[in-house]
Structures are given as C-alpha cells and as structure tokens.
C-alpha positions as CSV (number, residue, x, y, z in Angstrom):
1,M,88.8,86.9,94.7
2,T,90.8,90.1,95.3
3,S,94.5,89.4,95.6
4,K,95.5,92.9,96.8
5,M,93.7,94.9,99.4
6,Y,92.1,98.1,97.9
7,R,92.1,101.0,100.4
8,I,90.0,104.1,100.1
9,L,90.6,107.2,102.2
10,V,87.2,108.9,102.9
11,T,86.9,112.6,103.9
12,S,84.1,115.1,104.2
13,D,83.2,118.5,105.5
14,S,86.7,119.9,105.4
15,H,85.2,123.5,105.4
16,G,88.4,125.2,104.1
17,D,90.9,123.2,106.1
18,P,92.5,120.6,103.8
19,G,95.4,120.1,106.2
20,Y,93.9,117.1,108.0
21,I,93.4,115.4,104.7
22,C,97.1,115.9,103.9
23,D,98.0,114.6,107.3
24,A,96.0,111.4,106.7
25,I,97.6,110.9,103.3
26,D,101.0,111.3,104.9
27,N,100.2,108.7,107.7
28,I,98.2,106.0,106.0
29,I,99.9,103.6,103.8
30,D,98.7,102.0,100.5
31,I,95.9,104.4,99.7
32,D,94.4,103.5,96.3
33,L,91.7,106.2,96.1
34,I,90.8,109.4,98.0
35,V,87.1,110.4,98.2
36,H,85.8,113.8,99.4
37,L,82.1,114.0,100.3
38,G,81.6,117.7,100.0
39,D,81.4,120.9,102.0
40,H,84.3,122.7,100.6
41,A,84.8,120.6,97.6
42,A,87.5,123.0,96.5
43,D,89.7,121.6,99.4
44,I,90.2,118.4,97.6
45,R,91.4,120.2,94.5
46,E,94.1,121.8,96.7
47,V,95.0,118.4,97.9
48,T,95.3,117.0,94.4
49,K,97.9,119.7,93.6
50,K,100.1,118.5,96.5
51,Y,99.5,114.8,95.9
52,P,99.0,114.5,92.1
53,D,99.7,110.8,91.9
54,Y,96.5,109.6,93.7
55,E,93.2,108.9,92.2
56,Y,90.4,111.1,93.5
57,R,86.6,111.2,93.5
58,S,84.4,113.9,95.0
59,V,80.9,115.2,95.3
60,R,79.6,118.6,96.4
61,G,77.8,119.3,99.6
62,N,75.1,121.8,100.7
63,C,77.9,124.4,101.2
64,D,79.1,124.0,97.7
65,A,76.1,125.4,95.8
66,Y,78.1,126.9,93.0
67,D,80.9,124.3,92.8
68,P,81.0,122.4,89.5
69,T,81.6,119.1,91.3
70,I,78.8,116.5,90.7
71,E,76.2,115.8,93.5
72,E,76.4,112.0,93.6
73,D,78.5,109.3,92.1
74,T,78.9,105.5,92.2
75,I,82.2,103.7,92.2
76,E,82.6,100.0,91.3
77,I,85.6,98.2,92.7
78,D,86.2,94.4,92.5
79,G,82.4,93.7,92.2
80,F,81.4,96.1,95.0
81,K,79.2,99.1,94.2
82,I,79.9,102.2,96.4
83,F,77.5,105.1,96.4
84,I,78.9,108.5,97.4
85,T,76.9,111.5,98.4
86,H,77.1,114.4,100.8
87,G,73.9,113.2,102.4
88,H,71.9,116.4,102.8
89,R,69.4,115.4,100.1
90,Y,68.7,112.2,102.0
91,G,68.0,113.9,105.4
92,V,70.9,112.1,107.1
93,K,70.7,114.5,110.1
94,T,67.4,113.1,111.0
95,G,67.9,109.5,110.1
96,L,69.5,107.1,107.6
97,D,66.3,105.4,106.2
98,R,66.2,107.4,102.9
99,L,69.9,106.8,102.3
100,V,69.7,103.1,103.0
101,S,66.6,102.8,100.8
102,H,68.4,104.6,97.9
103,A,71.5,102.4,98.3
104,L,69.4,99.3,98.2
105,D,67.4,100.6,95.2
106,I,70.6,101.1,93.1
107,G,72.2,97.9,94.4
108,A,75.0,99.5,96.4
109,D,77.0,97.5,98.9
110,C,78.2,100.6,100.6
111,A,77.1,104.3,101.0
112,L,79.5,107.0,101.9
113,F,78.1,110.2,103.3
114,G,79.0,113.3,105.3
115,H,76.9,116.4,106.4
116,T,76.4,115.4,110.0
117,H,80.0,116.0,111.1
118,Q,79.6,112.8,113.2
119,P,81.8,109.8,112.5
120,F,79.7,106.7,111.8
121,C,80.4,103.2,110.5
122,E,77.8,100.5,110.6
123,R,76.0,97.9,108.4
124,V,72.3,98.6,108.0
125,D,70.1,96.2,106.0
126,G,73.3,94.7,104.5
127,V,74.6,98.1,103.3
128,L,77.9,99.4,104.8
129,L,77.3,103.0,105.8
130,L,80.3,105.2,106.5
131,N,80.5,108.9,107.5
132,P,84.1,110.0,108.1
133,G,83.1,112.9,110.3
134,C,84.8,116.2,109.5
135,G,88.0,118.2,109.8
136,E,88.9,119.8,113.2
137,R,85.9,121.8,114.3
138,Y,84.9,123.5,117.5
139,G,88.1,122.3,119.3
140,R,87.4,118.6,118.4
141,P,90.0,116.8,116.3
142,G,89.2,115.8,112.8
143,S,88.4,112.3,111.7
144,I,88.6,110.3,108.4
145,G,87.2,107.0,107.2
146,I,88.8,104.0,105.6
147,I,87.1,101.5,103.3
148,E,89.0,98.3,102.6
149,I,88.2,95.7,100.0
150,E,89.9,92.4,100.2
151,D,89.1,88.7,99.8
152,D,85.5,89.4,98.5
153,E,84.8,91.5,101.6
154,I,84.1,95.3,102.0
155,K,84.7,96.8,105.5
156,G,85.2,100.2,106.9
157,C,86.3,102.1,110.0
158,V,86.7,105.7,111.2
159,L,90.0,107.0,112.5
C-alpha cells in the first residue's frame, strides 16, 4: 500500500510555448514527475533548465520528426504500469480503440496520450486514459493533466 501520494503532471502539444507548463509547476504542489507527450518535445528540455530538480519523462510527437526523444515509453510506479505516447500512431483523432487495445496487450493500467488537443480523462475497459489537452491555442486557455497514485489506486483529472 502506498503511504505517500505520487503525483504526475502531464502535458502535451506545447507547440513552442512552454510557459503554461512552468505556470503549472509553479501552482501545483507535490509534483513527483513531469511527463510531456510530444509536439515540441524541445519545450520540455527548456522547462528542465528552469526546474532542474524534477524528474521528467517525454516522448516525441508527429511534429517532432527529427527530435531524438523516444516515441513511446512505459513507467512503473507502485505496481502501476503507465504507457506514454503522443497518440498519432494509434489514430486517436478517430477513436481510442487501438490505444486501449495496445494498453491492454502490454498490461498497462493507464495510457497517457496527446495529439488531439482535446482534454480527456476516462476509464475504458479498465484502462485509465488521459489526454491533458494542449497549451493555449486559438484563443483557448491551455490545460494540463494530473495522475495521482495513492492507496493502491490510480486516478486522473484534467485542469
């Protein structure tokens, strides 16, 4: 049983504007890990310079063709397996079936994805799916996701 809550800040699709990620870091307490899900993966490297004491994980997106960041990753925390991807290779703009199927195939409890720019947090077939949305775009404010692991439970929300 987890004694301390483990909190993950999830971002995606910053498209050259890492400021909203910095704002989230400044305003959310007890962050243990920061995850960036691609589309301007270089933004998270800028954030790490300003906040070097955090742990970071990131993947590249469809707009990061020449970025050296890996395409997919899995994270294991307190017995929970979290799959991270940008989502474009799973066709997330037209549905989540392929993403859910892959998450189930690899035994993931949670799948984090971006690409659609639409905030989303829902459990599908037992897999917690979270898309944090994107930075400020087209006059809409940016959004970020939070994953919390505590007391043998994984949950998420979008802010």
